[in-house]
PDB file of N, CA, C and O in Angstrom:
ATOM      1  N   MET A   1      70.473  84.076  44.055  1.00  0.00           N
ATOM      2  CA  MET A   1      70.662  84.885  45.230  1.00  0.00           C
ATOM      3  C   MET A   1      69.865  84.272  46.369  1.00  0.00           C
ATOM      4  O   MET A   1      68.743  83.799  46.183  1.00  0.00           O
ATOM      5  N   VAL A   2      70.462  84.289  47.541  1.00  0.00           N
ATOM      6  CA  VAL A   2      69.803  83.788  48.741  1.00  0.00           C
ATOM      7  C   VAL A   2      69.392  84.985  49.583  1.00  0.00           C
ATOM      8  O   VAL A   2      70.238  85.764  50.022  1.00  0.00           O
ATOM      9  N   HIS A   3      68.110  85.128  49.803  1.00  0.00           N
ATOM     10  CA  HIS A   3      67.607  86.217  50.636  1.00  0.00           C
ATOM     11  C   HIS A   3      67.632  85.782  52.092  1.00  0.00           C
ATOM     12  O   HIS A   3      67.639  84.588  52.389  1.00  0.00           O
ATOM     13  N   ARG A   4      67.645  86.739  52.987  1.00  0.00           N
ATOM     14  CA  ARG A   4      67.782  86.422  54.404  1.00  0.00           C
ATOM     15  C   ARG A   4      66.687  85.497  54.926  1.00  0.00           C
ATOM     16  O   ARG A   4      66.929  84.736  55.863  1.00  0.00           O
ATOM     17  N   HIS A   5      65.499  85.544  54.349  1.00  0.00           N
ATOM     18  CA  HIS A   5      64.421  84.678  54.806  1.00  0.00           C
ATOM     19  C   HIS A   5      64.611  83.236  54.324  1.00  0.00           C
ATOM     20  O   HIS A   5      64.049  82.311  54.911  1.00  0.00           O
ATOM     21  N   GLY A   6      65.391  83.041  53.269  1.00  0.00           N
ATOM     22  CA  GLY A   6      65.568  81.706  52.720  1.00  0.00           C
ATOM     23  C   GLY A   6      66.862  81.025  53.121  1.00  0.00           C
ATOM     24  O   GLY A   6      67.111  79.890  52.716  1.00  0.00           O
ATOM     25  N   VAL A   7      67.691  81.696  53.910  1.00  0.00           N
ATOM     26  CA  VAL A   7      68.993  81.144  54.277  1.00  0.00           C
ATOM     27  C   VAL A   7      68.841  79.826  55.032  1.00  0.00           C
ATOM     28  O   VAL A   7      69.627  78.905  54.812  1.00  0.00           O
ATOM     29  N   ALA A   8      67.866  79.715  55.901  1.00  0.00           N
ATOM     30  CA  ALA A   8      67.683  78.508  56.710  1.00  0.00           C
ATOM     31  C   ALA A   8      67.396  77.277  55.856  1.00  0.00           C
ATOM     32  O   ALA A   8      67.559  76.148  56.320  1.00  0.00           O
ATOM     33  N   GLU A   9      66.976  77.484  54.623  1.00  0.00           N
ATOM     34  CA  GLU A   9      66.659  76.356  53.737  1.00  0.00           C
ATOM     35  C   GLU A   9      67.896  75.754  53.081  1.00  0.00           C
ATOM     36  O   GLU A   9      67.815  74.681  52.482  1.00  0.00           O
ATOM     37  N   TYR A  10      69.042  76.431  53.184  1.00  0.00           N
ATOM     38  CA  TYR A  10      70.260  75.990  52.512  1.00  0.00           C
ATOM     39  C   TYR A  10      71.317  75.566  53.517  1.00  0.00           C
ATOM     40  O   TYR A  10      71.361  76.063  54.642  1.00  0.00           O
ATOM     41  N   ASP A  11      72.160  74.646  53.096  1.00  0.00           N
ATOM     42  CA  ASP A  11      73.298  74.223  53.893  1.00  0.00           C
ATOM     43  C   ASP A  11      74.387  75.292  53.782  1.00  0.00           C
ATOM     44  O   ASP A  11      74.557  75.887  52.717  1.00  0.00           O
ATOM     45  N   LEU A  12      75.117  75.541  54.856  1.00  0.00           N
ATOM     46  CA  LEU A  12      76.146  76.572  54.847  1.00  0.00           C
ATOM     47  C   LEU A  12      77.178  76.323  53.756  1.00  0.00           C
ATOM     48  O   LEU A  12      77.628  77.272  53.115  1.00  0.00           O
ATOM     49  N   SER A  13      77.558  75.090  53.532  1.00  0.00           N
ATOM     50  CA  SER A  13      78.553  74.793  52.493  1.00  0.00           C
ATOM     51  C   SER A  13      78.026  75.154  51.102  1.00  0.00           C
ATOM     52  O   SER A  13      78.801  75.560  50.236  1.00  0.00           O
ATOM     53  N   ASP A  14      76.729  75.011  50.883  1.00  0.00           N
ATOM     54  CA  ASP A  14      76.138  75.397  49.596  1.00  0.00           C
ATOM     55  C   ASP A  14      76.164  76.913  49.416  1.00  0.00           C
ATOM     56  O   ASP A  14      76.433  77.405  48.319  1.00  0.00           O
ATOM     57  N   ILE A  15      75.886  77.650  50.482  1.00  0.00           N
ATOM     58  CA  ILE A  15      75.906  79.107  50.420  1.00  0.00           C
ATOM     59  C   ILE A  15      77.325  79.604  50.152  1.00  0.00           C
ATOM     60  O   ILE A  15      77.527  80.510  49.343  1.00  0.00           O
ATOM     61  N   ILE A  16      78.312  79.008  50.837  1.00  0.00           N
ATOM     62  CA  ILE A  16      79.708  79.403  50.633  1.00  0.00           C
ATOM     63  C   ILE A  16      80.151  79.078  49.218  1.00  0.00           C
ATOM     64  O   ILE A  16      80.804  79.899  48.574  1.00  0.00           O
ATOM     65  N   ALA A  17      79.810  77.898  48.723  1.00  0.00           N
ATOM     66  CA  ALA A  17      80.181  77.515  47.356  1.00  0.00           C
ATOM     67  C   ALA A  17      79.580  78.490  46.341  1.00  0.00           C
ATOM     68  O   ALA A  17      80.252  78.880  45.386  1.00  0.00           O
ATOM     69  N   ASP A  18      78.330  78.882  46.541  1.00  0.00           N
ATOM     70  CA  ASP A  18      77.688  79.827  45.633  1.00  0.00           C
ATOM     71  C   ASP A  18      78.363  81.196  45.704  1.00  0.00           C
ATOM     72  O   ASP A  18      78.566  81.841  44.675  1.00  0.00           O
ATOM     73  N   ALA A  19      78.712  81.645  46.918  1.00  0.00           N
ATOM     74  CA  ALA A  19      79.380  82.945  47.071  1.00  0.00           C
ATOM     75  C   ALA A  19      80.746  82.939  46.384  1.00  0.00           C
ATOM     76  O   ALA A  19      81.104  83.907  45.713  1.00  0.00           O
ATOM     77  N   VAL A  20      81.508  81.862  46.545  1.00  0.00           N
ATOM     78  CA  VAL A  20      82.822  81.767  45.899  1.00  0.00           C
ATOM     79  C   VAL A  20      82.667  81.744  44.384  1.00  0.00           C
ATOM     80  O   VAL A  20      83.437  82.388  43.671  1.00  0.00           O
ATOM     81  N   LYS A  21      81.685  81.012  43.894  1.00  0.00           N
ATOM     82  CA  LYS A  21      81.437  80.956  42.446  1.00  0.00           C
ATOM     83  C   LYS A  21      81.119  82.343  41.896  1.00  0.00           C
ATOM     84  O   LYS A  21      81.642  82.739  40.854  1.00  0.00           O
ATOM     85  N   ARG A  22      80.267  83.074  42.596  1.00  0.00           N
ATOM     86  CA  ARG A  22      79.898  84.421  42.143  1.00  0.00           C
ATOM     87  C   ARG A  22      81.082  85.383  42.226  1.00  0.00           C
ATOM     88  O   ARG A  22      81.275  86.213  41.337  1.00  0.00           O
ATOM     89  N   ALA A  23      81.872  85.272  43.292  1.00  0.00           N
ATOM     90  CA  ALA A  23      82.992  86.192  43.495  1.00  0.00           C
ATOM     91  C   ALA A  23      84.119  85.954  42.500  1.00  0.00           C
ATOM     92  O   ALA A  23      84.844  86.887  42.153  1.00  0.00           O
ATOM     93  N   THR A  24      84.273  84.722  42.038  1.00  0.00           N
ATOM     94  CA  THR A  24      85.388  84.406  41.142  1.00  0.00           C
ATOM     95  C   THR A  24      84.985  84.372  39.672  1.00  0.00           C
ATOM     96  O   THR A  24      85.823  84.087  38.817  1.00  0.00           O
ATOM     97  N   ASP A  25      83.745  84.650  39.364  1.00  0.00           N
ATOM     98  CA  ASP A  25      83.274  84.647  37.982  1.00  0.00           C
ATOM     99  C   ASP A  25      83.860  85.854  37.239  1.00  0.00           C
ATOM    100  O   ASP A  25      83.550  86.999  37.567  1.00  0.00           O
ATOM    101  N   SER A  26      84.700  85.593  36.246  1.00  0.00           N
ATOM    102  CA  SER A  26      85.321  86.631  35.409  1.00  0.00           C
ATOM    103  C   SER A  26      86.234  87.568  36.205  1.00  0.00           C
ATOM    104  O   SER A  26      86.305  88.761  35.912  1.00  0.00           O
ATOM    105  N   THR A  27      86.923  87.035  37.200  1.00  0.00           N
ATOM    106  CA  THR A  27      87.861  87.844  37.975  1.00  0.00           C
ATOM    107  C   THR A  27      89.235  87.177  38.000  1.00  0.00           C
ATOM    108  O   THR A  27      89.359  85.971  37.787  1.00  0.00           O
ATOM    109  N   ASP A  28      90.250  87.974  38.261  1.00  0.00           N
ATOM    110  CA  ASP A  28      91.606  87.450  38.380  1.00  0.00           C
ATOM    111  C   ASP A  28      91.984  87.179  39.835  1.00  0.00           C
ATOM    112  O   ASP A  28      92.849  86.347  40.108  1.00  0.00           O
ATOM    113  N   ALA A  29      91.333  87.881  40.770  1.00  0.00           N
ATOM    114  CA  ALA A  29      91.657  87.719  42.179  1.00  0.00           C
ATOM    115  C   ALA A  29      90.456  88.102  43.036  1.00  0.00           C
ATOM    116  O   ALA A  29      89.577  88.850  42.608  1.00  0.00           O
ATOM    117  N   VAL A  30      90.443  87.579  44.237  1.00  0.00           N
ATOM    118  CA  VAL A  30      89.405  87.910  45.205  1.00  0.00           C
ATOM    119  C   VAL A  30      90.104  88.273  46.507  1.00  0.00           C
ATOM    120  O   VAL A  30      90.949  87.522  46.994  1.00  0.00           O
ATOM    121  N   TRP A  31      89.753  89.418  47.066  1.00  0.00           N
ATOM    122  CA  TRP A  31      90.318  89.861  48.334  1.00  0.00           C
ATOM    123  C   TRP A  31      89.248  89.719  49.397  1.00  0.00           C
ATOM    124  O   TRP A  31      88.118  90.171  49.215  1.00  0.00           O
ATOM    125  N   ILE A  32      89.602  89.096  50.497  1.00  0.00           N
ATOM    126  CA  ILE A  32      88.652  88.877  51.589  1.00  0.00           C
ATOM    127  C   ILE A  32      89.142  89.621  52.820  1.00  0.00           C
ATOM    128  O   ILE A  32      90.314  89.541  53.190  1.00  0.00           O
ATOM    129  N   SER A  33      88.237  90.337  53.440  1.00  0.00           N
ATOM    130  CA  SER A  33      88.542  91.071  54.665  1.00  0.00           C
ATOM    131  C   SER A  33      87.825  90.383  55.823  1.00  0.00           C
ATOM    132  O   SER A  33      86.666  89.984  55.701  1.00  0.00           O
ATOM    133  N   PHE A  34      88.518  90.252  56.932  1.00  0.00           N
ATOM    134  CA  PHE A  34      87.944  89.608  58.116  1.00  0.00           C
ATOM    135  C   PHE A  34      88.041  90.570  59.290  1.00  0.00           C
ATOM    136  O   PHE A  34      89.125  91.066  59.595  1.00  0.00           O
ATOM    137  N   ASN A  35      86.943  90.833  59.940  1.00  0.00           N
ATOM    138  CA  ASN A  35      86.911  91.724  61.089  1.00  0.00           C
ATOM    139  C   ASN A  35      87.200  90.910  62.348  1.00  0.00           C
ATOM    140  O   ASN A  35      86.380  90.088  62.759  1.00  0.00           O
ATOM    141  N   ILE A  36      88.346  91.133  62.949  1.00  0.00           N
ATOM    142  CA  ILE A  36      88.768  90.362  64.120  1.00  0.00           C
ATOM    143  C   ILE A  36      87.866  90.607  65.326  1.00  0.00           C
ATOM    144  O   ILE A  36      87.878  89.820  66.273  1.00  0.00           O
ATOM    145  N   GLU A  37      87.092  91.676  65.306  1.00  0.00           N
ATOM    146  CA  GLU A  37      86.200  91.988  66.424  1.00  0.00           C
ATOM    147  C   GLU A  37      85.110  90.939  66.630  1.00  0.00           C
ATOM    148  O   GLU A  37      84.465  90.935  67.679  1.00  0.00           O
ATOM    149  N   VAL A  38      84.887  90.060  65.672  1.00  0.00           N
ATOM    150  CA  VAL A  38      83.873  89.024  65.841  1.00  0.00           C
ATOM    151  C   VAL A  38      84.378  87.867  66.691  1.00  0.00           C
ATOM    152  O   VAL A  38      83.593  87.015  67.107  1.00  0.00           O
ATOM    153  N   MET A  39      85.680  87.831  66.952  1.00  0.00           N
ATOM    154  CA  MET A  39      86.259  86.765  67.761  1.00  0.00           C
ATOM    155  C   MET A  39      86.102  87.089  69.245  1.00  0.00           C
ATOM    156  O   MET A  39      86.121  88.255  69.640  1.00  0.00           O
ATOM    157  N   LYS A  40      85.949  86.059  70.050  1.00  0.00           N
ATOM    158  CA  LYS A  40      85.850  86.245  71.489  1.00  0.00           C
ATOM    159  C   LYS A  40      87.236  86.539  72.068  1.00  0.00           C
ATOM    160  O   LYS A  40      88.219  85.917  71.664  1.00  0.00           O
ATOM    161  N   PRO A  41      87.321  87.473  73.002  1.00  0.00           N
ATOM    162  CA  PRO A  41      88.611  87.798  73.601  1.00  0.00           C
ATOM    163  C   PRO A  41      89.318  86.584  74.220  1.00  0.00           C
ATOM    164  O   PRO A  41      90.545  86.576  74.312  1.00  0.00           O
ATOM    165  N   ALA A  42      88.572  85.568  74.641  1.00  0.00           N
ATOM    166  CA  ALA A  42      89.188  84.372  75.222  1.00  0.00           C
ATOM    167  C   ALA A  42      90.077  83.660  74.214  1.00  0.00           C
ATOM    168  O   ALA A  42      91.052  83.012  74.594  1.00  0.00           O
ATOM    169  N   TYR A  43      89.743  83.778  72.914  1.00  0.00           N
ATOM    170  CA  TYR A  43      90.507  83.110  71.864  1.00  0.00           C
ATOM    171  C   TYR A  43      91.487  84.046  71.164  1.00  0.00           C
ATOM    172  O   TYR A  43      92.467  83.596  70.571  1.00  0.00           O
ATOM    173  N   CYS A  44      91.223  85.331  71.233  1.00  0.00           N
ATOM    174  CA  CYS A  44      92.097  86.334  70.613  1.00  0.00           C
ATOM    175  C   CYS A  44      92.306  87.458  71.619  1.00  0.00           C
ATOM    176  O   CYS A  44      91.554  88.432  71.622  1.00  0.00           O
ATOM    177  N   PRO A  45      93.318  87.334  72.474  1.00  0.00           N
ATOM    178  CA  PRO A  45      93.540  88.378  73.480  1.00  0.00           C
ATOM    179  C   PRO A  45      93.633  89.768  72.849  1.00  0.00           C
ATOM    180  O   PRO A  45      94.126  89.919  71.732  1.00  0.00           O
ATOM    181  N   SER A  46      93.165  90.756  73.558  1.00  0.00           N
ATOM    182  CA  SER A  46      93.128  92.166  73.150  1.00  0.00           C
ATOM    183  C   SER A  46      92.048  92.471  72.119  1.00  0.00           C
ATOM    184  O   SER A  46      91.985  93.585  71.599  1.00  0.00           O
ATOM    185  N   THR A  47      91.213  91.506  71.826  1.00  0.00           N
ATOM    186  CA  THR A  47      90.115  91.724  70.890  1.00  0.00           C
ATOM    187  C   THR A  47      88.889  92.213  71.664  1.00  0.00           C
ATOM    188  O   THR A  47      88.582  91.708  72.744  1.00  0.00           O
ATOM    189  N   GLY A  48      88.208  93.186  71.106  1.00  0.00           N
ATOM    190  CA  GLY A  48      86.986  93.677  71.717  1.00  0.00           C
ATOM    191  C   GLY A  48      87.204  94.705  72.807  1.00  0.00           C
ATOM    192  O   GLY A  48      86.261  95.097  73.494  1.00  0.00           O
ATOM    193  N   ARG A  49      88.434  95.141  72.969  1.00  0.00           N
ATOM    194  CA  ARG A  49      88.722  96.148  73.993  1.00  0.00           C
ATOM    195  C   ARG A  49      88.820  97.524  73.342  1.00  0.00           C
ATOM    196  O   ARG A  49      89.354  97.665  72.242  1.00  0.00           O
ATOM    197  N   THR A  50      88.312  98.511  74.019  1.00  0.00           N
ATOM    198  CA  THR A  50      88.324  99.866  73.470  1.00  0.00           C
ATOM    199  C   THR A  50      89.689 100.519  73.601  1.00  0.00           C
ATOM    200  O   THR A  50      90.013 101.417  72.823  1.00  0.00           O
ATOM    201  N   ARG A  51      90.504 100.089  74.572  1.00  0.00           N
ATOM    202  CA  ARG A  51      91.846 100.641  74.757  1.00  0.00           C
ATOM    203  C   ARG A  51      92.734  99.598  75.437  1.00  0.00           C
ATOM    204  O   ARG A  51      92.235  98.684  76.095  1.00  0.00           O
ATOM    205  N   PRO A  52      94.020  99.736  75.278  1.00  0.00           N
ATOM    206  CA  PRO A  52      94.926  98.776  75.912  1.00  0.00           C
ATOM    207  C   PRO A  52      94.828  98.808  77.434  1.00  0.00           C
ATOM    208  O   PRO A  52      94.449  99.828  78.010  1.00  0.00           O
ATOM    209  N   LEU A  53      95.160  97.718  78.075  1.00  0.00           N
ATOM    210  CA  LEU A  53      95.153  97.675  79.550  1.00  0.00           C
ATOM    211  C   LEU A  53      96.300  98.444  80.131  1.00  0.00           C
ATOM    212  O   LEU A  53      96.443  98.511  81.352  1.00  0.00           O
TER     213      LEU A  53
END
């Protein structure tokens, strides 16, 4: 397990590889959810707005 204080010591690809290994251990499928709100509106129009224009 990587604690928040130790994340800077690891390469991002190593952290992702470890997460995938843990998520797929003894499983048939993995479902990933992505929150579009993390994208900048410049790249994803209508993102981050509270209501339509």
